[in-house]
C-alpha positions in Angstrom: 38.0 -41.4 74.5 35.7 -38.9 76.7 33.1 -36.7 75.0 35.5 -34.2 74.4 37.8 -36.1 72.5 35.5 -37.5 70.3 33.9 -34.9 69.2 37.6 -33.2 68.2 38.8 -36.2 66.4 35.5 -36.2 64.2 36.0 -32.4 63.7 39.3 -32.8 62.5 38.6 -35.8 60.2 35.9 -33.6 58.9 38.2 -30.3 58.4 41.4 -31.9 57.0 39.5 -33.7 54.2 37.8 -31.8 51.0 34.2 -31.1 50.3 33.0 -34.4 48.4 35.7 -36.9 50.1 34.6 -40.5 50.8 35.6 -42.1 53.0 36.8 -45.6 52.0 35.5 -48.7 53.8 37.1 -50.3 56.7 39.7 -47.8 56.9 40.4 -46.4 60.5 38.0 -43.1 59.9 35.6 -45.0 58.4 35.0 -47.3 61.0 35.6 -44.4 64.1 32.5 -42.3 62.4 30.2 -45.4 61.9 31.0 -46.4 65.4 29.7 -42.7 66.9 27.1 -42.2 64.2 25.4 -45.9 66.1 24.2 -43.1 69.2 22.6 -40.6 66.8 19.1 -40.5 68.3 17.6 -40.8 64.8 20.3 -43.8 63.5 17.3 -45.2 61.8 16.2 -42.9 59.7 19.4 -42.2 58.7 20.4 -45.1 57.8 17.4 -46.5 56.0 18.2 -49.4 53.9 22.1 -49.3 55.1 24.7 -47.7 54.5 26.5 -47.5 51.5 29.5 -44.9 52.1 30.1 -41.4 54.3 31.4 -38.8 52.4 31.9 -34.7 53.6 29.6 -31.9 52.3 27.9 -28.9 52.6 25.3 -29.2 54.9 21.4 -28.2 53.5 20.1 -25.8 55.9 23.2 -24.1 56.9 25.8 -24.4 54.1 28.3 -25.5 56.3 30.8 -28.8 56.0 28.8 -31.9 57.5 29.1 -35.4 57.1 26.6 -37.4 55.0 25.8 -41.0 54.1 24.9 -42.0 51.3 22.3 -45.4 51.8 22.0 -48.5 49.7 19.4 -47.9 47.7 21.2 -44.3 46.7 19.4 -41.5 49.2 21.3 -39.4 51.4 21.2 -37.9 54.6 23.4 -35.6 56.2 24.6 -36.9 60.1 25.8 -34.5 63.0 28.9 -36.2 64.6 28.0 -34.1 67.6 24.5 -35.1 68.2 26.1 -38.6 67.4 28.5 -38.5 70.0 26.5 -36.9 72.7 24.0 -39.4 72.8 26.9 -42.3 71.9 28.7 -42.7 75.2 25.9 -43.7 77.5 25.9 -47.6 78.4 21.7 -47.6 77.3 22.4 -46.2 73.9 25.1 -48.6 73.3 22.4 -51.4 74.3 19.9 -49.7 72.2 22.2 -50.0 69.2 22.6 -54.0 70.3 19.2 -54.3 70.3 18.6 -52.9 66.7 20.8 -54.6 65.7 19.4 -58.0 66.8 16.5 -56.9 65.0 17.5 -56.3 61.6 17.0 -59.4 60.1 13.3 -59.1 61.5 12.8 -55.5 59.7 14.7 -56.8 56.9 12.0 -59.6 56.0 8.9 -56.9 56.6 10.7 -55.1 53.9 11.2 -58.0 51.7 7.4 -58.3 52.0 6.3 -55.2 50.2 5.2 -55.3 46.8 6.7 -52.2 45.5 4.6 -50.0 43.2 1.4 -52.4 44.3 1.5 -51.8 47.9 0.0 -48.3 49.7 1.0 -47.2 53.2 -1.5 -47.4 55.3 -1.2 -44.0 57.1 -0.9 -41.5 53.7 -2.0 -43.7 51.0 1.0 -43.1 48.8 2.3 -46.0 47.0 5.6 -47.5 48.2 8.8 -47.7 46.3 12.1 -49.3 47.2 13.4 -45.4 47.7 10.0 -44.2 50.0 9.7 -47.0 52.1 10.6 -47.3 56.1 9.6 -49.9 58.0 7.6 -48.2 61.4 7.0 -49.6 65.0 3.7 -49.7 65.7 1.5 -50.4 69.2 4.9 -49.6 71.0 7.8 -47.6 69.5 11.2 -49.1 69.2 12.5 -46.8 72.0 9.6 -47.5 74.3 10.3 -51.1 73.8 14.0 -51.0 74.4 13.1 -49.1 77.8 10.7 -51.7 79.0 12.8 -54.9 78.4 16.0 -52.9 80.1 13.5 -52.2 83.2 14.3 -56.2 83.9 17.4 -55.7 83.6 21.1 -55.7 85.1 22.6 -52.5 82.7 26.2 -53.1 83.6 26.1 -57.1 83.1 23.8 -56.1 79.8 26.5 -53.9 78.6 29.4 -56.0 80.0 27.8 -58.2 77.0 28.2 -56.4 73.8 30.8 -56.4 71.0 31.5 -54.9 67.6 30.3 -57.3 65.0 30.1 -56.3 61.2 26.6 -56.4 59.4 26.4 -56.1 56.0 30.2 -54.6 55.8 29.2 -52.1 58.4 30.3 -51.8 61.8 27.6 -52.3 64.3 27.0 -53.2 68.4 25.8 -56.2 68.8 24.8 -58.7 71.7 28.2 -61.1 72.5 25.3 -63.0 74.6 22.9 -64.9 72.2 20.6 -65.3 75.2 20.2 -62.0 75.8 19.7 -61.2 72.4 17.2 -64.0 71.9 15.8 -62.3 75.3 15.4 -59.2 73.7 13.7 -60.4 70.3 11.2 -62.3 72.3 10.0 -59.2 74.1 10.0 -57.3 71.0 7.9 -59.5 69.2 5.7 -60.1 72.1 5.0 -56.4 72.7 5.1 -54.0 69.0 4.5 -54.9 65.4 6.1 -53.7 62.3 4.9 -52.3 59.3 5.9 -50.9 56.0 5.1 -47.1 55.7 5.7 -44.2 53.2 9.2 -41.9 54.5 6.6 -39.0 54.7 4.5 -40.8 57.1 7.3 -41.9 59.1 9.2 -38.4 59.3 5.7 -36.5 60.0 2.9 -38.0 60.7 3.9 -41.2 62.6 6.9 -38.6 64.6 4.3 -36.2 65.9 2.1 -38.6 67.0 4.5 -40.0 68.7 6.0 -37.2 70.8 
């Protein structure tokens, strides 16, 4: 489907179901929404610790109905299907989703080493908790890591080596080629580092610094 068709389908799903409706995992609508949400420019921030469910509610800013995700840690976030689709159809966007999927175990490892209640955010000094902790790329932001790696890759070939896979019950784009996956992981680990920061620092202080 092209962008217009994807948007029409997402809009129909949004309007044909009542407010408060929770999509059951592995249904056609649930998997369709997961697939398009991966194209959102702030997908990693929206998803956070991982997706528990998707539901429909009124948006906080304009009071119009929209999609929300509930994270594994119980926190929630709205997510725009329009922004997701506008960024979801390019081959580079798909490749970046696979890149993020390939380093999920590394991000999870950093998160697992946080001593909640004792460790502090290196930016603002807030104590880190299971609900306020984000994992930040420093030295080189994730998007720039992807762009730098892709400079030496054949986009068409890399895109042909992607597939859909299920990770932690979430449908994601991943590398079908172990060689490409390992190539990106190695490049990522040599060019950037990860650290646990507070949600406040990640969404305000650090974001301003990366503009």
